[in-house]
N, C-alpha and C positions, 0 to 999 in steps of 0.2 A: 460664692460657690467656687470660683476659679481658684481662690487662694487656699481654701480649707477643705476641698473635697466636695462630695455631693451632699446636698441638703434636700431631703424629701419633705413634702408638705402634708400629705394626708396619711392617715393610718394605713389605708390600703396600700399606698406606695411603700410604706415602711415594711409592711408584711411582704410585699413583693421583693424588696431588697434583701430581707433576711432569707427568704426562700431561694432567691438567686444565689446568695452567698453559699447557702447549704449545698445547692446543686453544684456550684463551682468546686467546692471543697470535695464533694463526693466524686465529681468528675476527675479531679486531680488525683484522688486516691485510686480510683479505678485505673487511670492512665499509668500510675506508678506500678500497680500490681500486675496489669495484664495487657499493656499496650493501650491503644487509643480507642475509646468508645465514645461516640458522639450521640447526642440525644435528639436533636432536631433534624428535620429534613435538610435544611440549609447546611447544617454541620455534616450530615451524611454525605452530601454532595462534595463538601470540602475534603472529607476523608477520602473519597474516591479519587478526587483530583490529587490529593497528597500521595496516595498510593501510586498513581500513574507517574507523578514526578519522581517518587522513590525508585520505581522500576526504571525510568529513564536514566536516573542518576546511576543506578547500579550498572546499567548497560554501558554508560559512558565510562564508568570506573573500570569495567572489564576491558573495554577497548583501548583506552588511552591514559590510564592512570586516574587519579582522583580529581574530580572537579566538584567544588562545593558551591552552593547557591546563596546561602545567607552570609551575613557579615560575620557571625560567630564561626560559621564553618570556614569562611575565608581565613580567619585568624588561625583556626586549627590547621588549615592547609599550609599556611606560611610556616607555622611552627614545625609541622611535619617535614616540610622541605628542608628547613634548617637542620633538623635532626638527621635527615637523609644525607645532606651535604657533609655534615660532620662525620657521619659513619663512613662515607665514601673516602674522605680524607684519611681517616684512620686506616682503612683497608689499603689505600695506596701507600 
């Protein structure tokens, strides 16, 4: 199982896996089209938390420049800072 992915044993579990994959695909399509829509209560709580973090992030950005939280965003910030430095050097 660890080497080759998930192996399900019963037909019921296979049906649940297929249903889960369909829901995931639908969720990804909805997210691409119109923002984030979560289906479960737990996910709704995560959405609210995410919105709060986004609001906090926007407030921080307004106050003191851009601060990113995730590794991907950190990489984007570093790239952005490099571009800004190059721009400043060109202006000088």
